[in-house]
Structures are given as C-alpha cells and as structure tokens.
PyMOL commands that place a pseudoatom at each C-alpha (Angstrom):
pseudoatom trace, name=CA, resn=MET, resi=1, chain=A, elem=C, hetatm=0, pos=[52.375, 7.880, -28.506]
pseudoatom trace, name=CA, resn=ASP, resi=2, chain=A, elem=C, hetatm=0, pos=[50.824, 8.837, -25.175]
pseudoatom trace, name=CA, resn=ILE, resi=3, chain=A, elem=C, hetatm=0, pos=[48.247, 6.173, -24.197]
pseudoatom trace, name=CA, resn=SER, resi=4, chain=A, elem=C, hetatm=0, pos=[46.991, 6.543, -20.632]
pseudoatom trace, name=CA, resn=HIS, resi=5, chain=A, elem=C, hetatm=0, pos=[44.511, 3.674, -20.259]
pseudoatom trace, name=CA, resn=ILE, resi=6, chain=A, elem=C, hetatm=0, pos=[41.856, 1.496, -21.866]
pseudoatom trace, name=CA, resn=GLU, resi=7, chain=A, elem=C, hetatm=0, pos=[39.009, 3.980, -22.350]
pseudoatom trace, name=CA, resn=HIS, resi=8, chain=A, elem=C, hetatm=0, pos=[36.363, 1.380, -23.167]
pseudoatom trace, name=CA, resn=LEU, resi=9, chain=A, elem=C, hetatm=0, pos=[35.499, -1.945, -24.732]
pseudoatom trace, name=CA, resn=GLY, resi=10, chain=A, elem=C, hetatm=0, pos=[32.899, -1.696, -27.496]
pseudoatom trace, name=CA, resn=ILE, resi=11, chain=A, elem=C, hetatm=0, pos=[30.358, -4.515, -27.650]
pseudoatom trace, name=CA, resn=ALA, resi=12, chain=A, elem=C, hetatm=0, pos=[27.964, -4.908, -30.593]
pseudoatom trace, name=CA, resn=VAL, resi=13, chain=A, elem=C, hetatm=0, pos=[24.402, -5.806, -29.584]
pseudoatom trace, name=CA, resn=LYS, resi=14, chain=A, elem=C, hetatm=0, pos=[21.165, -6.160, -31.509]
pseudoatom trace, name=CA, resn=SER, resi=15, chain=A, elem=C, hetatm=0, pos=[19.150, -4.326, -28.861]
pseudoatom trace, name=CA, resn=LEU, resi=16, chain=A, elem=C, hetatm=0, pos=[20.134, -2.058, -25.974]
pseudoatom trace, name=CA, resn=ASP, resi=17, chain=A, elem=C, hetatm=0, pos=[16.790, -2.841, -24.325]
pseudoatom trace, name=CA, resn=GLU, resi=18, chain=A, elem=C, hetatm=0, pos=[17.672, -6.547, -24.303]
pseudoatom trace, name=CA, resn=ALA, resi=19, chain=A, elem=C, hetatm=0, pos=[21.367, -6.148, -23.405]
pseudoatom trace, name=CA, resn=ILE, resi=20, chain=A, elem=C, hetatm=0, pos=[21.253, -3.516, -20.646]
pseudoatom trace, name=CA, resn=PRO, resi=21, chain=A, elem=C, hetatm=0, pos=[19.413, -5.764, -18.119]
pseudoatom trace, name=CA, resn=TYR, resi=22, chain=A, elem=C, hetatm=0, pos=[22.274, -8.292, -18.219]
pseudoatom trace, name=CA, resn=TYR, resi=23, chain=A, elem=C, hetatm=0, pos=[24.853, -5.640, -17.313]
pseudoatom trace, name=CA, resn=GLU, resi=24, chain=A, elem=C, hetatm=0, pos=[22.614, -4.073, -14.645]
pseudoatom trace, name=CA, resn=ASN, resi=25, chain=A, elem=C, hetatm=0, pos=[20.760, -7.047, -13.122]
pseudoatom trace, name=CA, resn=VAL, resi=26, chain=A, elem=C, hetatm=0, pos=[23.380, -9.785, -13.439]
pseudoatom trace, name=CA, resn=LEU, resi=27, chain=A, elem=C, hetatm=0, pos=[26.697, -7.919, -13.235]
pseudoatom trace, name=CA, resn=GLY, resi=28, chain=A, elem=C, hetatm=0, pos=[25.427, -5.062, -11.062]
pseudoatom trace, name=CA, resn=PHE, resi=29, chain=A, elem=C, hetatm=0, pos=[26.659, -2.178, -13.239]
pseudoatom trace, name=CA, resn=LYS, resi=30, chain=A, elem=C, hetatm=0, pos=[24.592, 0.979, -13.735]
pseudoatom trace, name=CA, resn=CYS, resi=31, chain=A, elem=C, hetatm=0, pos=[23.970, 2.359, -17.222]
pseudoatom trace, name=CA, resn=TYR, resi=32, chain=A, elem=C, hetatm=0, pos=[24.801, 6.037, -16.857]
pseudoatom trace, name=CA, resn=ASN, resi=33, chain=A, elem=C, hetatm=0, pos=[24.431, 7.281, -20.431]
pseudoatom trace, name=CA, resn=ILE, resi=34, chain=A, elem=C, hetatm=0, pos=[22.477, 6.351, -23.557]
pseudoatom trace, name=CA, resn=GLU, resi=35, chain=A, elem=C, hetatm=0, pos=[23.246, 8.388, -26.636]
pseudoatom trace, name=CA, resn=GLU, resi=36, chain=A, elem=C, hetatm=0, pos=[22.691, 8.236, -30.383]
pseudoatom trace, name=CA, resn=VAL, resi=37, chain=A, elem=C, hetatm=0, pos=[25.612, 8.967, -32.676]
pseudoatom trace, name=CA, resn=ALA, resi=38, chain=A, elem=C, hetatm=0, pos=[23.656, 9.679, -35.849]
pseudoatom trace, name=CA, resn=ASP, resi=39, chain=A, elem=C, hetatm=0, pos=[26.567, 9.850, -38.313]
pseudoatom trace, name=CA, resn=GLN, resi=40, chain=A, elem=C, hetatm=0, pos=[27.741, 6.400, -37.149]
pseudoatom trace, name=CA, resn=LYS, resi=41, chain=A, elem=C, hetatm=0, pos=[24.190, 5.017, -37.197]
pseudoatom trace, name=CA, resn=VAL, resi=42, chain=A, elem=C, hetatm=0, pos=[24.387, 3.672, -33.638]
pseudoatom trace, name=CA, resn=ARG, resi=43, chain=A, elem=C, hetatm=0, pos=[22.876, 4.084, -30.199]
pseudoatom trace, name=CA, resn=THR, resi=44, chain=A, elem=C, hetatm=0, pos=[25.306, 3.615, -27.352]
pseudoatom trace, name=CA, resn=ALA, resi=45, chain=A, elem=C, hetatm=0, pos=[24.918, 2.720, -23.685]
pseudoatom trace, name=CA, resn=PHE, resi=46, chain=A, elem=C, hetatm=0, pos=[27.765, 3.166, -21.198]
pseudoatom trace, name=CA, resn=PHE, resi=47, chain=A, elem=C, hetatm=0, pos=[28.699, 1.443, -17.934]
pseudoatom trace, name=CA, resn=LYS, resi=48, chain=A, elem=C, hetatm=0, pos=[31.658, 2.249, -15.655]
pseudoatom trace, name=CA, resn=VAL, resi=49, chain=A, elem=C, hetatm=0, pos=[33.815, -0.659, -14.542]
pseudoatom trace, name=CA, resn=GLY, resi=50, chain=A, elem=C, hetatm=0, pos=[36.538, 0.860, -12.381]
pseudoatom trace, name=CA, resn=ASP, resi=51, chain=A, elem=C, hetatm=0, pos=[38.458, 3.295, -14.597]
pseudoatom trace, name=CA, resn=THR, resi=52, chain=A, elem=C, hetatm=0, pos=[37.258, 1.608, -17.787]
pseudoatom trace, name=CA, resn=LYS, resi=53, chain=A, elem=C, hetatm=0, pos=[33.904, 1.689, -19.514]
pseudoatom trace, name=CA, resn=ILE, resi=54, chain=A, elem=C, hetatm=0, pos=[31.802, -0.818, -21.409]
pseudoatom trace, name=CA, resn=GLU, resi=55, chain=A, elem=C, hetatm=0, pos=[30.112, 0.684, -24.483]
pseudoatom trace, name=CA, resn=LEU, resi=56, chain=A, elem=C, hetatm=0, pos=[27.180, -1.229, -25.938]
pseudoatom trace, name=CA, resn=LEU, resi=57, chain=A, elem=C, hetatm=0, pos=[26.578, -0.415, -29.618]
pseudoatom trace, name=CA, resn=GLU, resi=58, chain=A, elem=C, hetatm=0, pos=[23.144, -0.944, -31.178]
pseudoatom trace, name=CA, resn=PRO, resi=59, chain=A, elem=C, hetatm=0, pos=[22.740, -0.322, -34.923]
pseudoatom trace, name=CA, resn=THR, resi=60, chain=A, elem=C, hetatm=0, pos=[20.092, 2.222, -35.929]
pseudoatom trace, name=CA, resn=SER, resi=61, chain=A, elem=C, hetatm=0, pos=[20.287, 1.294, -39.621]
pseudoatom trace, name=CA, resn=PRO, resi=62, chain=A, elem=C, hetatm=0, pos=[20.937, -1.923, -41.576]
pseudoatom trace, name=CA, resn=GLU, resi=63, chain=A, elem=C, hetatm=0, pos=[23.740, -0.010, -43.338]
pseudoatom trace, name=CA, resn=SER, resi=64, chain=A, elem=C, hetatm=0, pos=[25.665, 0.747, -40.138]
pseudoatom trace, name=CA, resn=THR, resi=65, chain=A, elem=C, hetatm=0, pos=[29.016, -0.915, -39.562]
pseudoatom trace, name=CA, resn=ILE, resi=66, chain=A, elem=C, hetatm=0, pos=[27.623, -2.401, -36.344]
pseudoatom trace, name=CA, resn=ALA, resi=67, chain=A, elem=C, hetatm=0, pos=[24.689, -4.011, -38.199]
pseudoatom trace, name=CA, resn=LYS, resi=68, chain=A, elem=C, hetatm=0, pos=[27.114, -5.504, -40.723]
pseudoatom trace, name=CA, resn=PHE, resi=69, chain=A, elem=C, hetatm=0, pos=[29.391, -6.706, -37.917]
pseudoatom trace, name=CA, resn=ILE, resi=70, chain=A, elem=C, hetatm=0, pos=[26.481, -8.465, -36.176]
pseudoatom trace, name=CA, resn=GLU, resi=71, chain=A, elem=C, hetatm=0, pos=[25.301, -9.960, -39.476]
pseudoatom trace, name=CA, resn=ASN, resi=72, chain=A, elem=C, hetatm=0, pos=[28.769, -11.382, -40.201]
pseudoatom trace, name=CA, resn=ARG, resi=73, chain=A, elem=C, hetatm=0, pos=[30.012, -12.276, -36.714]
pseudoatom trace, name=CA, resn=GLY, resi=74, chain=A, elem=C, hetatm=0, pos=[27.085, -12.059, -34.326]
pseudoatom trace, name=CA, resn=GLU, resi=75, chain=A, elem=C, hetatm=0, pos=[26.899, -10.007, -31.168]
pseudoatom trace, name=CA, resn=GLY, resi=76, chain=A, elem=C, hetatm=0, pos=[30.068, -9.583, -29.139]
pseudoatom trace, name=CA, resn=VAL, resi=77, chain=A, elem=C, hetatm=0, pos=[33.259, -7.616, -28.647]
pseudoatom trace, name=CA, resn=HIS, resi=78, chain=A, elem=C, hetatm=0, pos=[33.625, -5.123, -31.485]
pseudoatom trace, name=CA, resn=HIS, resi=79, chain=A, elem=C, hetatm=0, pos=[36.626, -2.967, -30.533]
pseudoatom trace, name=CA, resn=ILE, resi=80, chain=A, elem=C, hetatm=0, pos=[39.038, -1.807, -27.860]
pseudoatom trace, name=CA, resn=ALA, resi=81, chain=A, elem=C, hetatm=0, pos=[39.502, 1.923, -27.300]
pseudoatom trace, name=CA, resn=PHE, resi=82, chain=A, elem=C, hetatm=0, pos=[42.567, 3.579, -25.834]
pseudoatom trace, name=CA, resn=ALA, resi=83, chain=A, elem=C, hetatm=0, pos=[42.624, 7.059, -24.293]
pseudoatom trace, name=CA, resn=VAL, resi=84, chain=A, elem=C, hetatm=0, pos=[45.378, 9.118, -25.937]
pseudoatom trace, name=CA, resn=LYS, resi=85, chain=A, elem=C, hetatm=0, pos=[46.768, 12.605, -25.586]
pseudoatom trace, name=CA, resn=GLY, resi=86, chain=A, elem=C, hetatm=0, pos=[47.234, 14.231, -28.988]
pseudoatom trace, name=CA, resn=ILE, resi=87, chain=A, elem=C, hetatm=0, pos=[45.085, 12.025, -31.183]
pseudoatom trace, name=CA, resn=GLU, resi=88, chain=A, elem=C, hetatm=0, pos=[46.414, 13.540, -34.431]
pseudoatom trace, name=CA, resn=SER, resi=89, chain=A, elem=C, hetatm=0, pos=[50.010, 12.753, -33.488]
pseudoatom trace, name=CA, resn=ALA, resi=90, chain=A, elem=C, hetatm=0, pos=[49.015, 9.257, -32.316]
pseudoatom trace, name=CA, resn=LEU, resi=91, chain=A, elem=C, hetatm=0, pos=[47.435, 8.602, -35.729]
pseudoatom trace, name=CA, resn=ALA, resi=92, chain=A, elem=C, hetatm=0, pos=[50.490, 9.965, -37.525]
pseudoatom trace, name=CA, resn=GLU, resi=93, chain=A, elem=C, hetatm=0, pos=[52.811, 7.803, -35.438]
pseudoatom trace, name=CA, resn=ALA, resi=94, chain=A, elem=C, hetatm=0, pos=[50.721, 4.683, -36.030]
pseudoatom trace, name=CA, resn=GLU, resi=95, chain=A, elem=C, hetatm=0, pos=[50.692, 5.353, -39.777]
pseudoatom trace, name=CA, resn=GLU, resi=96, chain=A, elem=C, hetatm=0, pos=[54.462, 5.957, -39.810]
pseudoatom trace, name=CA, resn=LYS, resi=97, chain=A, elem=C, hetatm=0, pos=[54.856, 2.537, -38.183]
pseudoatom trace, name=CA, resn=GLY, resi=98, chain=A, elem=C, hetatm=0, pos=[52.890, 0.895, -41.011]
pseudoatom trace, name=CA, resn=VAL, resi=99, chain=A, elem=C, hetatm=0, pos=[49.435, 0.749, -39.437]
pseudoatom trace, name=CA, resn=ARG, resi=100, chain=A, elem=C, hetatm=0, pos=[46.547, 1.145, -41.852]
pseudoatom trace, name=CA, resn=LEU, resi=101, chain=A, elem=C, hetatm=0, pos=[44.140, 3.854, -40.691]
pseudoatom trace, name=CA, resn=ILE, resi=102, chain=A, elem=C, hetatm=0, pos=[40.384, 3.727, -41.077]
pseudoatom trace, name=CA, resn=ASP, resi=103, chain=A, elem=C, hetatm=0, pos=[40.186, 7.377, -40.029]
pseudoatom trace, name=CA, resn=LYS, resi=104, chain=A, elem=C, hetatm=0, pos=[42.974, 9.582, -41.383]
pseudoatom trace, name=CA, resn=THR, resi=105, chain=A, elem=C, hetatm=0, pos=[41.579, 12.463, -39.335]
pseudoatom trace, name=CA, resn=PRO, resi=106, chain=A, elem=C, hetatm=0, pos=[39.707, 12.295, -36.012]
pseudoatom trace, name=CA, resn=ARG, resi=107, chain=A, elem=C, hetatm=0, pos=[35.928, 12.681, -35.867]
pseudoatom trace, name=CA, resn=ALA, resi=108, chain=A, elem=C, hetatm=0, pos=[33.269, 13.242, -33.231]
pseudoatom trace, name=CA, resn=GLY, resi=109, chain=A, elem=C, hetatm=0, pos=[32.242, 10.250, -31.135]
pseudoatom trace, name=CA, resn=ALA, resi=110, chain=A, elem=C, hetatm=0, pos=[30.006, 9.533, -28.160]
pseudoatom trace, name=CA, resn=GLU, resi=111, chain=A, elem=C, hetatm=0, pos=[30.455, 11.312, -24.822]
pseudoatom trace, name=CA, resn=GLY, resi=112, chain=A, elem=C, hetatm=0, pos=[32.127, 14.326, -26.415]
pseudoatom trace, name=CA, resn=MET, resi=113, chain=A, elem=C, hetatm=0, pos=[35.164, 12.302, -27.462]
pseudoatom trace, name=CA, resn=THR, resi=114, chain=A, elem=C, hetatm=0, pos=[37.247, 12.797, -30.558]
pseudoatom trace, name=CA, resn=ILE, resi=115, chain=A, elem=C, hetatm=0, pos=[37.846, 9.345, -32.054]
pseudoatom trace, name=CA, resn=ALA, resi=116, chain=A, elem=C, hetatm=0, pos=[39.715, 7.546, -34.831]
pseudoatom trace, name=CA, resn=PHE, resi=117, chain=A, elem=C, hetatm=0, pos=[39.964, 3.874, -35.758]
pseudoatom trace, name=CA, resn=LEU, resi=118, chain=A, elem=C, hetatm=0, pos=[42.908, 1.727, -36.845]
pseudoatom trace, name=CA, resn=HIS, resi=119, chain=A, elem=C, hetatm=0, pos=[42.229, -1.086, -39.326]
pseudoatom trace, name=CA, resn=PRO, resi=120, chain=A, elem=C, hetatm=0, pos=[42.179, -4.581, -37.771]
pseudoatom trace, name=CA, resn=LYS, resi=121, chain=A, elem=C, hetatm=0, pos=[44.283, -5.963, -40.645]
pseudoatom trace, name=CA, resn=SER, resi=122, chain=A, elem=C, hetatm=0, pos=[47.147, -3.901, -39.168]
pseudoatom trace, name=CA, resn=THR, resi=123, chain=A, elem=C, hetatm=0, pos=[46.406, -4.576, -35.492]
pseudoatom trace, name=CA, resn=GLN, resi=124, chain=A, elem=C, hetatm=0, pos=[46.439, -8.378, -35.207]
pseudoatom trace, name=CA, resn=GLY, resi=125, chain=A, elem=C, hetatm=0, pos=[42.726, -8.596, -35.984]
pseudoatom trace, name=CA, resn=VAL, resi=126, chain=A, elem=C, hetatm=0, pos=[41.559, -6.221, -33.247]
pseudoatom trace, name=CA, resn=LEU, resi=127, chain=A, elem=C, hetatm=0, pos=[39.653, -3.121, -34.317]
pseudoatom trace, name=CA, resn=THR, resi=128, chain=A, elem=C, hetatm=0, pos=[41.413, -0.391, -32.327]
pseudoatom trace, name=CA, resn=GLU, resi=129, chain=A, elem=C, hetatm=0, pos=[40.067, 3.047, -31.483]
pseudoatom trace, name=CA, resn=PHE, resi=130, chain=A, elem=C, hetatm=0, pos=[41.943, 6.084, -30.213]
pseudoatom trace, name=CA, resn=CYS, resi=131, chain=A, elem=C, hetatm=0, pos=[39.870, 8.469, -28.065]
pseudoatom trace, name=CA, resn=GLU, resi=132, chain=A, elem=C, hetatm=0, pos=[40.657, 11.920, -26.773]
pseudoatom trace, name=CA, resn=LYS, resi=133, chain=A, elem=C, hetatm=0, pos=[38.469, 13.941, -24.422]
pseudoatom trace, name=CA, resn=LEU, resi=134, chain=A, elem=C, hetatm=0, pos=[38.523, 17.566, -25.469]
for i in range(1, 134): cmd.bond("trace and resi %d" % i, "trace and resi %d" % (i + 1))
show_as sticks, trace
zoom trace
C-alpha cells in the first residue's frame, strides 16, 4: 500500500456558515473551496494546514450519513483521509488483510478526488478514507 500523507481530516458540522468563522477568525486559516457533493448529500469547505487539509462536512439532507453522525454523536471529527497511489490496489490489500470495506470500488469525491472508505469496525473505531487525485 502506497500512502504518502494525511490528505485531510473530515469534521462534521451542522452549518458551514457557523463553523467557517472559527477556522478563519480564530485559527487564521482561509477557506479556499466550498463545494457540494450531491450524491453524498453534503456541502464541504476546505482549509489548508501545511500539507494537510481540514474538510468541514455539512449535511444537505436529514438522510445523509453526516446528518446521522451528528444526530448520534454530535459535531466533531468524522474521518481521517490518507492520500494513496493506486486506490483500487490499496482497497484490495486492505480487504486481503481482513479490513471490512464500505466502498468495494472507488467513487467520486470532493476536489476531483477518487475516494473509498474503510469500515470503522475494522480500523479501531476510526472511519478511514483513501483518496487519490486523478
């Protein structure tokens, strides 16, 4: 598996409009991209922190996984994403090693990334995402 770095930390929030000022006005980061990912029922906002990004995730539907996460756990860290080369082979290797996959095949994500998630029951309780920039 070829993991190069932590691509981003995903943070579930109820409202981008309420959350963005904290990251900009308190921490001094600049939101450089807001994007809706319709098939995942979320709006995202991104901040660069060195070589890593913070991704805020706002649900756009009560049925979204982010809305359900917030309902069950409240706002906060949702997932960690790793940049990989060869996402299909990374998924295959993880599955061979006994990791339960949420996504058996990669799908489109924010910022032109191809993404896939590993189930937290197989990753010590941490929802893990693989990302590959195409």
